[in-house]
VMD Tcl script that draws the C-alpha trace (Angstrom):
set ca {
  {-16.35 5.86 2.46}
  {-14.98 4.23 5.71}
  {-11.61 3.41 6.30}
  {-11.12 -0.83 5.87}
  {-8.44 -2.39 8.13}
  {-6.19 -5.18 6.41}
  {-4.67 -8.24 8.14}
  {-1.66 -8.97 5.59}
  {-1.60 -12.50 5.01}
  {-4.91 -13.01 7.11}
  {-4.64 -15.67 9.31}
  {-1.24 -16.34 8.44}
  {0.21 -12.87 9.13}
  {3.49 -11.25 7.86}
  {6.14 -14.61 7.38}
  {8.49 -16.20 5.41}
  {6.93 -19.87 6.42}
  {3.59 -21.08 5.26}
  {3.60 -20.21 1.32}
  {1.97 -17.01 1.53}
  {1.95 -15.45 -1.87}
  {1.76 -11.58 -0.54}
  {1.08 -10.26 -4.11}
  {-1.82 -12.78 -4.33}
  {-3.20 -12.05 -1.12}
  {-3.10 -8.41 -2.63}
  {-4.45 -8.68 -6.14}
  {-8.15 -9.51 -5.10}
  {-8.26 -5.88 -2.80}
  {-9.17 -2.45 -3.19}
  {-6.36 0.08 -1.20}
  {-7.68 3.55 -0.27}
  {-5.79 6.40 1.60}
  {-7.03 6.00 4.87}
  {-6.98 2.15 5.02}
  {-4.69 0.70 7.54}
  {-2.73 -2.41 6.87}
  {-1.45 -5.14 10.07}
  {1.54 -6.61 9.99}
  {1.31 -9.92 12.55}
  {4.53 -12.06 12.77}
  {6.88 -13.39 15.64}
  {10.03 -10.16 16.05}
  {12.40 -12.87 17.06}
  {12.00 -13.67 12.76}
  {10.66 -10.78 11.20}
  {10.09 -7.35 10.72}
  {8.77 -4.87 8.25}
  {10.75 -2.52 6.31}
  {8.62 0.05 4.13}
  {11.01 0.70 0.81}
  {11.23 2.55 -1.87}
  {10.53 0.72 -5.60}
  {14.06 0.45 -6.10}
  {14.93 -1.56 -3.28}
  {11.51 -3.45 -3.55}
  {12.71 -5.10 -7.01}
  {16.07 -5.56 -5.79}
  {15.29 -6.84 -1.46}
  {17.68 -4.29 -0.36}
  {16.71 -3.71 3.43}
  {19.62 -1.61 4.51}
  {18.03 1.77 3.45}
  {14.19 1.51 4.42}
  {11.41 4.51 4.54}
  {10.33 3.20 7.78}
  {11.17 0.16 9.88}
  {8.36 -1.23 12.07}
  {9.49 -4.04 15.15}
  {5.82 -4.40 17.34}
  {5.05 -7.44 16.08}
  {1.55 -6.23 15.71}
  {2.39 -3.12 13.32}
  {-0.54 -1.49 12.04}
  {0.29 1.02 9.28}
  {-2.36 3.70 8.07}
  {-2.02 4.79 4.71}
  {-3.55 7.76 4.17}
  {-1.84 10.33 2.15}
  {0.54 7.28 0.88}
  {-1.33 7.41 -3.05}
  {0.31 5.03 -5.66}
  {2.86 2.25 -4.59}
  {3.93 1.53 -1.52}
  {6.31 -1.28 -0.55}
  {7.11 -3.46 1.91}
  {9.79 -5.97 2.63}
  {10.65 -8.36 5.61}
  {14.67 -6.94 6.66}
  {15.59 -10.58 7.53}
  {17.96 -12.02 5.65}
  {16.91 -14.40 2.77}
  {13.13 -13.24 3.81}
  {12.27 -10.94 1.15}
  {14.12 -13.23 -1.88}
  {12.08 -16.09 -0.25}
  {8.39 -13.94 -1.10}
  {8.14 -12.25 2.29}
  {7.87 -8.85 0.07}
  {4.38 -6.87 -0.58}
  {3.77 -4.08 -3.08}
  {0.14 -2.59 -2.30}
  {-1.16 0.06 -4.49}
  {-3.37 2.28 -3.03}
  {-6.27 4.52 -4.42}
  {-7.83 7.59 -4.07}
  {-11.24 7.25 -2.23}
  {-13.66 7.72 -4.72}
  {-17.86 7.83 -4.69}
  {-20.39 7.23 -6.69}
  {-21.32 5.71 -9.57}
  {-17.90 5.08 -11.95}
  {-18.34 7.21 -15.14}
  {-19.74 4.65 -17.75}
  {-23.27 4.72 -14.75}
  {-23.43 8.56 -15.03}
  {-26.66 9.99 -16.73}
  {-26.13 11.77 -19.99}
  {-27.01 15.20 -18.69}
  {-24.90 15.06 -15.73}
  {-21.47 13.92 -17.70}
  {-20.41 18.04 -17.96}
  {-20.19 18.47 -14.42}
  {-19.01 15.33 -13.43}
  {-16.09 15.51 -16.15}
  {-14.67 18.45 -13.74}
  {-14.92 16.19 -10.51}
  {-13.29 13.59 -12.29}
  {-10.61 16.31 -13.08}
  {-10.44 17.72 -9.97}
  {-10.42 13.82 -8.50}
  {-7.24 13.04 -10.93}
  {-5.92 16.33 -10.32}
  {-5.96 16.15 -6.08}
  {-4.45 12.09 -6.84}
  {-1.86 13.37 -8.77}
  {-0.74 16.42 -6.53}
  {-1.30 13.71 -3.49}
  {1.68 11.07 -5.85}
  {3.97 14.20 -6.28}
  {3.52 15.19 -2.69}
  {4.91 11.54 -2.07}
  {7.56 11.47 -4.62}
  {8.53 14.81 -3.46}
  {8.61 13.61 0.51}
  {10.52 10.67 -0.45}
  {13.56 12.63 -2.47}
  {14.05 13.86 1.83}
  {15.34 11.09 2.75}
}
mol new
graphics top color blue
foreach p $ca { graphics top sphere $p radius 0.5 }
foreach p [lrange $ca 0 end-1] q [lrange $ca 1 end] { graphics top cylinder $p $q radius 0.2 }
display resetview
């Protein structure tokens, strides 16, 4: 499965102006490990900070996991399964809605379990088990790596 590049906010980019609802923007997309998020913005007025869920909920930009300031940041979400949170660190921007919660799912291939033929469900079940196991281990690794910060 090929990775996808997403421009956050589409043509509006990453801004606190223009009425972009970033949660609505993300809601109809399926983000997978290996995809890239591109944040385009004016560096005089914005930045991108990856934060924890707690800092996302409170719009706290003082202890980011990572800070991006190029104005055209391409962030590869490889190895980041689960929720990844981004906010603008400029005062008042996160509170005004310049924040986004990205849910990264593992890459899956083939039909969903509901469409598997009955005769292949036993081996498909073990494949599903290992896919879930790898996803769980990836999320655990992410959580442990964040504890190091």
